[in-house]
MIGU-266146 format. One line per field, with one value per residue (C-alpha): residue number from 1; residue in three letters; x, y, z. Coordinates in nm, 3 decimals. Layout:
residues N
n <- (NUM|...)
res <- (Ala|...)
X <- (X|...)
Y <- (Y|...)
Z <- (Z|...)
This chain:
residues 230
n <- (1|2|3|4|5|6|7|8|9|10|11|12|13|14|15|16|17|18|19|20|21|22|23|24|25|26|27|28|29|30|31|32|33|34|35|36|37|38|39|40|41|42|43|44|45|46|47|48|49|50|51|52|53|54|55|56|57|58|59|60|61|62|63|64|65|66|67|68|69|70|71|72|73|74|75|76|77|78|79|80|81|82|83|84|85|86|87|88|89|90|91|92|93|94|95|96|97|98|99|100|101|102|103|104|105|106|107|108|109|110|111|112|113|114|115|116|117|118|119|120|121|122|123|124|125|126|127|128|129|130|131|132|133|134|135|136|137|138|139|140|141|142|143|144|145|146|147|148|149|150|151|152|153|154|155|156|157|158|159|160|161|162|163|164|165|166|167|168|169|170|171|172|173|174|175|176|177|178|179|180|181|182|183|184|185|186|187|188|189|190|191|192|193|194|195|196|197|198|199|200|201|202|203|204|205|206|207|208|209|210|211|212|213|214|215|216|217|218|219|220|221|222|223|224|225|226|227|228|229|230)
res <- (Met|Asn|Gln|Lys|Glu|Glu|Gly|Glu|Lys|Val|Lys|Leu|Phe|Gly|Tyr|Trp|Ala|Ser|Pro|Tyr|Val|Ser|Arg|Val|Ile|Trp|Ala|Leu|Arg|Ile|Lys|Gly|Val|Glu|Tyr|Asp|Tyr|Val|Glu|Glu|Asp|Leu|Glu|Asn|Lys|Ser|Asp|Gln|Leu|Leu|Glu|Tyr|Asn|Pro|Val|His|Lys|Lys|Val|Pro|Val|Leu|Leu|Tyr|Arg|Gly|Lys|Pro|Ile|Ala|Glu|Ser|Glu|Val|Ile|Leu|Glu|Phe|Ile|Asp|Glu|Ala|Trp|Lys|Asp|Phe|Gly|Asp|Arg|Ile|Leu|Pro|Glu|Asp|Pro|Tyr|Glu|Arg|Ala|Met|Ala|Arg|Phe|Trp|Ala|Arg|Phe|Leu|Lys|Asp|Lys|Leu|Ser|Pro|Pro|Ile|Trp|Lys|Trp|Phe|Thr|Thr|Gln|Gly|Gln|Glu|Gln|Glu|Asp|Ala|His|Gln|Ala|Ala|Val|Glu|Gln|Leu|Leu|Val|Leu|Glu|Lys|Glu|Leu|Asp|Gly|Lys|Arg|Phe|Phe|Ala|Gly|Glu|Lys|Ile|Gly|Phe|Val|Asp|Leu|Ser|Phe|Gly|Pro|Leu|Ser|Tyr|Val|Ile|Pro|Met|Tyr|Gln|Glu|Ile|Thr|Gly|Val|Lys|Met|Ile|Thr|Glu|Asp|Lys|Phe|Pro|Ser|Leu|Ser|Ala|Trp|Met|Ala|Asn|Phe|Leu|Ser|Ser|Pro|Val|Val|Lys|Asp|His|Leu|Pro|Pro|Leu|Asp|Lys|Leu|Arg|Leu|Arg|Leu|Gln|Ala|Ile|Arg|Glu|Ala|Phe|Leu|Asn|Asp|Lys|Val|Lys)
X <- (12.985|13.041|13.291|13.000|12.921|13.225|13.288|13.071|13.161|13.290|13.592|13.765|14.130|14.238|14.408|14.313|14.430|14.368|14.153|14.125|13.964|13.733|13.556|13.508|13.356|13.165|13.037|12.930|12.763|12.545|12.472|12.377|12.641|12.784|13.142|13.398|13.733|14.069|14.305|14.669|15.004|15.140|15.495|15.431|15.168|14.967|15.073|14.689|14.739|15.017|14.837|14.506|14.685|15.007|15.033|15.067|15.039|14.800|14.493|14.182|14.115|13.777|13.755|13.403|13.290|13.648|13.795|13.981|13.937|14.178|14.222|13.954|13.802|13.758|13.643|13.343|13.236|13.255|13.040|12.793|12.724|12.730|12.467|12.330|11.989|12.047|12.073|12.108|12.338|12.665|12.747|12.496|12.263|12.332|12.638|12.732|12.689|12.911|13.160|13.198|13.196|13.521|13.652|13.625|13.747|14.043|14.108|14.142|14.371|14.602|14.525|14.430|14.586|14.941|14.948|14.755|15.006|15.280|15.130|15.108|15.462|15.666|15.754|15.840|15.789|15.711|15.454|15.318|15.338|15.160|14.876|14.790|14.840|14.566|14.364|14.299|14.257|13.966|13.787|13.756|13.601|13.352|13.251|13.149|12.995|12.787|12.575|12.452|12.415|12.653|12.815|12.601|12.317|12.067|12.292|12.614|12.752|13.092|13.266|13.158|13.314|13.648|13.664|13.528|13.873|13.948|13.631|13.839|14.207|14.197|14.108|14.379|14.653|14.520|14.576|14.882|15.013|14.834|14.744|14.409|14.292|13.938|13.720|13.341|13.354|13.616|13.440|13.084|13.023|13.298|13.266|12.931|12.957|13.249|12.994|12.692|12.920|13.093|12.689|12.592|12.453|12.668|12.978|12.959|12.971|13.252|13.535|13.894|13.962|14.039|14.235|14.486|14.507|14.606|14.903|14.997|14.952|15.131|15.457|15.446|15.487|15.749|15.945|15.899|16.033|16.335|16.400|16.457|16.659|16.895)
Y <- (13.290|13.609|13.671|13.648|13.318|13.204|13.311|13.068|12.773|12.520|12.356|12.055|12.006|11.642|11.289|11.079|10.796|11.013|10.878|11.275|11.333|11.042|11.154|11.520|11.375|11.156|11.445|11.650|11.382|11.337|11.692|11.697|11.968|12.063|12.087|12.124|11.873|11.987|11.680|11.760|11.627|11.549|11.557|11.911|12.085|12.343|12.765|12.708|12.460|12.618|12.921|12.798|12.595|12.692|12.598|12.181|12.202|11.874|11.759|11.799|12.141|12.309|12.629|12.786|13.133|13.187|13.065|12.765|12.523|12.254|11.944|11.653|11.622|12.025|11.957|11.711|11.931|12.278|12.114|11.992|12.351|12.537|12.298|12.235|12.211|11.969|11.610|11.446|11.575|11.460|11.541|11.450|11.722|11.612|11.766|11.435|11.204|11.459|11.489|11.083|11.118|11.317|11.107|10.825|10.978|11.069|10.687|10.621|10.882|10.825|10.422|10.236|10.371|10.328|9.959|9.916|10.095|9.889|9.572|9.628|9.804|9.538|9.163|8.872|8.943|9.318|9.258|9.027|9.277|9.505|9.301|9.211|9.565|9.648|9.375|9.460|9.865|9.682|9.483|9.766|9.938|9.584|9.673|9.968|9.931|9.641|9.573|9.861|9.934|10.240|10.382|10.699|10.421|10.340|10.641|10.735|10.991|11.179|10.821|10.617|10.888|10.898|10.538|10.447|10.416|10.128|9.913|9.914|9.952|9.651|9.360|9.520|9.512|9.102|9.050|9.182|9.062|8.741|8.750|8.788|9.093|9.169|8.771|8.748|8.550|8.782|9.078|9.029|9.394|9.539|9.310|9.392|9.770|9.716|9.570|9.818|10.126|10.008|9.975|10.278|10.497|10.778|10.569|10.269|10.514|10.761|10.549|10.588|10.357|10.039|9.809|10.105|10.206|9.825|9.840|10.166|9.969|9.697|9.968|10.124|9.805|9.679|10.030|10.006|9.615|9.682|10.024|9.805|9.541|9.764)
Z <- (10.898|11.065|11.379|11.666|11.511|11.480|11.816|11.915|11.808|12.028|11.944|12.101|12.040|12.060|11.984|11.848|12.115|12.441|12.691|12.803|12.477|12.482|12.810|12.661|12.335|12.520|12.762|12.462|12.316|12.651|12.646|12.244|12.178|11.822|11.809|11.585|11.600|11.595|11.571|11.696|11.616|11.962|11.778|11.604|11.885|11.664|11.819|11.894|12.151|12.274|12.323|12.489|12.691|12.783|13.128|13.060|12.635|12.616|12.480|12.547|12.530|12.512|12.346|12.452|12.325|12.232|12.625|12.610|12.924|12.992|13.176|13.100|13.464|13.443|13.113|13.211|13.480|13.271|12.995|13.295|13.428|13.106|12.920|13.273|13.092|12.818|12.835|13.138|13.434|13.434|13.819|14.052|14.221|14.561|14.701|14.886|14.587|14.397|14.594|14.592|14.212|14.241|14.525|14.264|13.987|14.233|14.274|13.956|13.886|14.216|14.316|14.008|13.687|13.867|13.900|13.584|13.380|13.541|13.494|13.116|13.071|13.225|13.267|13.545|13.922|13.857|13.647|13.893|14.193|13.993|13.911|14.222|14.319|14.048|14.121|14.473|14.398|14.164|14.421|14.540|14.284|14.229|14.562|14.494|14.136|14.340|14.055|13.910|13.525|13.599|13.829|13.856|13.824|13.482|13.326|13.280|13.472|13.607|13.733|13.438|13.196|13.450|13.396|13.081|12.864|13.063|12.917|12.601|12.697|12.960|12.717|12.489|12.771|12.825|12.463|12.451|12.796|12.778|13.128|13.227|13.463|13.534|13.456|13.481|13.756|13.976|13.888|13.759|13.820|13.640|13.360|13.321|13.352|13.060|12.831|12.922|12.848|12.512|12.449|12.528|12.270|12.358|12.353|12.086|11.791|11.936|11.981|11.915|11.593|11.801|11.595|11.560|11.936|12.002|11.734|11.904|12.236|12.132|12.013|12.352|12.573|12.326|12.374|12.795|12.736|12.538|12.734|13.036|12.906|12.816)
């Protein structure tokens, strides 16, 4: 391979358990983009990762024609634009719909993820309060989904990719804590969406090793609870 060909290759620097990395992998699958994957040791980050993402020093980082792009949502938008003539569009064409897709991605980050994480990493009254707060936000999401196959309609889009990791993480949280959050009775649309997302060809063969992830999440919860006891 000559130097020019090497520079043209797409590389993704990631970590196996990162939901943010999974989003990028799914987006690359939607576009049919071939890439080299570089697994990072987050306890001993490579010089390349630190060079390509000196601000946050985190994964994912996408290397395109020798130029790095960091932050998963930024990378998703970049993938959609860089390969706009390949595969399905990730963001809608309509400006209003694009704005709303970004709104729901922000909703996940600001409104939904914090109480879900707090529910998973606490116990007692604190956990109950976080559970209630998370359910309130999930009801907002249930109303938005309103029976659609995916948030984007019939095909996976930006919002689906953003929320995607919840489809396998929340069932693990429920199993580990012994507390249900999403049930078919209360959240029929979200329950169906989770099943549809996980069975999608783009996703089903490109999930993290779930048994390994479950053990990791169990250890994280125990570490949080032990820390609070001290």
